[in-house]
N, C-alpha and C positions, 0 to 999 in steps of 0.2 A: 550408223552407229557410234556408241562413242567406242574410244579406245584405250581398254587400260591403260597401256602406258602414258598417254596425255597426262595419268594424275599418280600413276607408281614408279614412272621409272624407268621400270625392269619392267616382262611380260612375267606374271607369278606372281609375283611378291607382294607383302603388306601394305597398302599406301601410307607412306609418312604418318599423315597425319592419324591413324591412328596407332601406327606404331607408338609417337611418342605421347599419345592420351593412353598408354595400356603398362608403358613405365614406368610414368607415376603412382596410376593405380595398385601395380604387385609389387613397392616399394612404398607403399603406406601400408597396407595390409598385412606387411613383414615389419614395421615401426607398430604398429599397435600388437601385433603378438609380441615383442620383444619387451612391450608395456609394462604388456600387462600379466609377462614373466616377471618381468623386475617389481611389479607390486605383490606380487604372490610371495617371490625371494624374499622381498622385505617384511609382507606381512608374517612369515612364517622367520623369520629374525627376528621381530617384533616380539613373535608370543612365547616364542622357546629366553629371551632376553629377560620379560617381562615373569615365567615360570623361575624361571632360574635365581629371579632374586625373591619372587616365593618363598624356595624350599631351601636356599639358604637360611633365610629369615626365619624358617620356622624348623630347620635342624641349631641354630646359632642361639634358641630360644630353646629347647628341651634340658631338661633338665635331672640327676640322677635319683626316684622319692627316698623320703628318707625312713618312709616306712609303708611299703607296699602294703595294700594287701594278700590276708591266704592266697590262692589258687593252689587245686591239684598237684600240678607240677610248673617241674623249671624245664628252658631249653635253653640253650645257649649257642648262639654259633660261632667258633671258631674264628681268629682272625686279630688276636690278640691275648696278652697274657690278663691284662685288666677284665677285660670279660670273662673270663673262666673264673678270677677270684670272686670278682661278682657274686659269678649262677656257684660257689662250693659257699657266699657268705649266706647266702640267698634259702638255699639248702641247712643250711647247720644254725640257720636260723628260725625254721619253720616253718620258711614261707611257700614250702612247699613239700608236697610226700618227699618226690621224685626226680633227679635230674636227670635230662638225657642231652650229649655233650653231639651234634653234631659236625661235621666233614672235618674228621681226625684224620690225621692224614696216614694211611694204610699202613707207613711200617711202624709206628709208635703202639706200643705196648701198655694194656692197663698200668701197669706197675709206674712203666713211666712218667706217662700222663697224671697220675697219683705224688708222685714225687714231685714232681713239677710244679702242684699246684696245690701240695702241703696239706695241712686240713686231717682234720679227725680221719687217720685209716678204716674203722669200720664201718661208716658211715657211707668212707667211699664205697667200698666193700660192697655193699649191703642198697645200695639208692642211687647209684650212677648207674647210665647206661652209656654209649659209645657206639655213634653211626659214625663210620669211618665210608660209606658210601657215596655219603652227600660232595660235590666237586662244585659246584657255585649253592647261587641262593636259592636255585630252582629249584636241586635237587637236596638244599634244606628242609623245604616246604615239603619236599613228595617222602623223604623217609621221618618224618614231623609226620605230619600225616600217618604214616603207619602206623609209629608208635601211640597218636594219641586214640587212635582208632582201637587197638590194641589193645589198649589200658580204659578208655572209656571214660578217662579223661573231659570234664569240662570245665575247664580253667587249666590258662596257661599263664606265667612270668617270660616275656619272652626277654632275652638279653642280650645287647651287640650293644655299638657305638651307636652315638645319635646321629651321625650321617649317613650310617645304613641302616639305619629305625625305618622308615616310610616306605625302603621295597622292599624291605624281610617281611613287615606287614603286610604289604600286598600281594606277596606272594602267600605266607601265610593265609591268609584268610579265602584264600582263592580255594584253599583243599580242605581247611580244618572248619568248617562251618556248622559244625554245632557247640564246638567251643567258643567261650570268651578268650582274650589274646590282653593281655596288658602287660605291654610297654617298659622296659626298665632300660631306658641307655646309658649306657660306657659314656662321659663324656673327660675326654682325657685334654682340651685343649676349650679354653674360655675361649667363645667366636663370635659372645652376645655384644651388642649395640656396635655390628659393625664387623668385627675385632678379622672377620676372615679376606676382607676387602684388603688389608694392609699383610699380610701372613701369605707366600706366593703359594707354599704350600698344602698350607688348610684352602686354596681361592683354587689347588688343580684337584685334589681329593672328593671336594665340592662338586665339581664342571663335572669331572667325573662318574660321581656317583646319579646327580641328578643326572647323565645322557644316558644310563641303564636302568632310571626310574623312568624314566618317557617310555624306555624300550618295552621297560615291564608294563605300560598302563597300552602301550600298544599289541600286546599281546593279548588285554581285554578282548579284543574284537575274533581272533577266533574262538573256535570251536574249538569244548571240546570231549574229553573220552575216555568210558571208564576202564578199569585196567583190573584184571582177573583179583587183584589184594582188594576190587572196591574201591578204589583212589582215584581221580580225576587225576588228569595231567593234560595239558596244552599238548598239543598235538606237535610245537613250533618249539619246544623245550630247551633250547642252545640257543636261543637268539639271544642271553644276557648271559654274562660272566662275571662272578665275585672275583 
């Protein structure tokens, strides 16, 4: 009978040859796993970078329509004086019957808001509604959907900055199913011809907004549920903040 000690050197241990053969097999599997993970990470980075290039190019080529078509109403998302001024000009020129200002700070009164925006006091009193509940872009869409549904509007002009427009339209389109959305991008800085590449602040804003836009796209894979008001909301509504 063969003595196991002839091949192992110590009884009960794995043969030296087998132990040496096993080590490369385990390390090879690890290397393959690391390579696969590396390829996946690289592919994700390439997709993200390519998507960002598309997003930045799309935003930089947005222009403010000189004479937009009339709609039933106008919705402006707060975030800058230029947005509010543009929305009031549209209302004053008869481009919409009524204006919703979404995302106003709870402490701001209607009189303070009217004074800051200027314009016709009578027009502001009769035809401007204020939403103080929305805290982000998702909230803007939720409150806007309720307002549109209550007034049975069929067409809406959406006013916000150009960089914020893609995500705003994405969130709005999920809830305002029956309404036609007309974008009215407000352009504060000319980013055309790759100008955003030479402006660090613009690059930072675009990269931040693109990251939020990607998260908003990801929310499209989540289930929607009806609310008592009849508006459907994403269950994970706090993923993206404005």
